[in-house]
N, C-alpha and C positions, 0 to 999 in steps of 0.2 A: 733668753740668755745668749749673748753673742759668742760666736766661735771665731777666733782670730788666728790667722796663720802668719808666722814671721819667718822670713829667710835671714840667714846670717845670725841666727838666734843665740849662738854661743859667744859672739863678740861683745865688746863693751856696750855698743849701742843696743844690740839685740837684747842683752840682759836687762838694760834699763827700760826698754820699751815693754818687754815681757812683764817686768815688775809693775809698771804703770797699769797695764791692762789687767794683771792679776788683782790689783787693788779694786777694780771695778766688778770683779766676780766673773769675768769672761772665761770661757774655755780657751786654752792656748794650745796651738800646734806649732812646735818649734822645729824648724828645719835648719840643718847644718851638716857639714861633712862629718864632724866629730862631736860627740856629746859634750865634752868639756865638763862644766859643773852643772849642766842641766839635768833635772830630775823628772821622773814620771810620777804622776799622782792621778787622783780621780778627775781632775779638771785640767791636767797638763800632760801632753803627749809629745815626746821627742821622736822624730823620724830622721834617721841618717839619710841625707839626700844629696845627690850630685846635681846641682842646679843647671849644669851644662849638658845633662843627659835628659832629654825630654821624657824618656820612659821612666826614669827615676822620679822626676817631678810628678808625672801622672800617677805613679804608684802611691806617692805621698798624698796626693789629693784624694785618690780612691780610698785610702786607709782613713783619712780624715772624715770623709763622708760616711764611711761605715761606722766610725766611732761616734761622731757628733752630729751626723745627719746633714750638716750645712757648713758653709764658710761665709761668714758675714763681712769679714775684714781681711784684706791681704796687705801686709806691710813688706815691701821689698827693701830690706835693709842691707843685704849683702853688697859689698863693694870693695874696691881696692884703689890704691893711690901709688903712682910712680911719676917721677919727673926727672929732669936733668938733661935731656937730649933735645937739640933743635929738631924740627920736623924732618929735615933732610938727612939726619943721622938716626932717626927713630927706627929701631929694629922691628921686624915682623913679630918677633916674640913679645915685645912690650906692647905693640899695637893690638895684637890679638888677645893678649892677657887682659888688658883694660877693657877692650870692647866686649869681650866675653863676660867678665865678672860684673861689669857695671851695667851693660845694656842687654846682652843676650839673655841673662838670667831673668830680666823683666819680661822679655818676650816669652820665655818658656813657662814661667809661672802664670802669666796672663792667659796663655792658650789653654792651660789646664784648669784655671780657677774661674775665669769669666763665664764659661758655660754653666758652671754650678750656680753662680750668682744669678744668671739670667733665669735659670729654672726656678730659683727660689723667689724671684721677683725684685732683686736689688742687692746692693752691697757697697762697700767702700774699699778703694785701693789707694794706698799712700806709698809713693816712691821716694827714694833719696837721690836727689841730684847733687849739685855743689854750687855754692855762691860763685866760685871762680868760673863756672861754666857759662856765665852770662856774656863773656867776651873772651877773645884770645889773649894769651899771655906767653911770653917767651919761655921755652924749655918745658912747656906743659901741654903741647899739642895733642898727644894721644889721650891724656887724661881729660882735658877739656872737651875733646870731640866725643868721648864716650859718655861723659856726664851731660853734655848738651843733647845727646841722643835721648837720654832719659827724660829731659824736659820736653823734647818734641814728641816723644812717645806718650808722655802724660797728657799733653794738650790734644793729641790726636785721639787717644782713647776716650778722653772726656767728651770730645765732640761726637764720637761714635756711640757712647753709652749713656749719656745724660738723659736721653729720652727713655731709657730702660731702667731708670732708677739706680744707676751705679755712678757714684761720685769717684772721680780719679783726680788726684792732686799730688804735688810733690813738695818736699822741703829742700831748701838750698842752704845747708850749713857752711859756715867757715870752719876753721880748725876745731876739731872736737877734742876736748880735754880727756885724753887717755894716757895710761902709763907708757904706751909705745911712743906717743907724740912727745911726751915730756922727756923721754930718754933721747929722742932724735933731735930735740930742740931745747937743750938744757939752759940756754941763755934767754929763752922767751918767757913771757909772763903768762902762765896758763890761766890766770884770773880773767884774762881778756878773751879766752876761748869759750866755746860752747860746751857746757856741762852735758853729759849724756842724759841726765835726768831732765834737764830743761828741754832738750830736743825731743825727748820722749813725750813730754806734755803737749808739745805742738803736734806730734804725730797722733796722740790720743784725741786732741781736738778735731783734727781733720777726719778722723775715723768715727766721730760722734754725730748724733743727730743735729747738734748745734751747727755743724758745717754742711747741712743738707743743701744749702743754696750755693755752695762753692764748687765750681767745676773747672778743671784745667789750670788751677793756680800753681804758681811756682813761688813758694813763700820763703823769702830770705830769713835765716835764723843766724844772727851774727854775734851773739853774746855782747861783750862790751867794745868790740873792735869797730 
């Protein structure tokens, strides 16, 4: 039975991905700063975790191994979005926030989880990049740079770990259909966006044995757009 660790587990995508894995019977380890609606049960463990604090991340991994003995899948779902400033007007605050939440969290979880996977003989890692990160766009420099870093980290880790039976891939969604995005863009057509449940199924596939031959992929998930 797989043990799956999810970051950003209390968010819209996190809850959808957790539900998809729960349907497979997996053990779930749910990491977020706050519990939200997440519950603990025999097969599900919430751990309050500051992903920007390596000690907090390591403590969550240690607690997971103590409870479930292994980590088979890591899904780095935590992320953030900001735009509106040209590069020459981008504040250090915005740059650091996006670089930290989107890229540094991947570094911290990887440093703690990969050794556990190596000891167990393999695993799967799925990161969340962004469709927009494939090229530059006006007023999105900090966001695109941070999500582009996720893609490059994914490719690099895949090259480093594929011979060790660890698959590392990422998804590149366009706008995800969340209540927050609907409120921010009331004139848009959310039917053209990516439903969290649909993106969750792609994550589930990349974490499955069916994707064992896929390494370093950046898979666009674009809904109807």
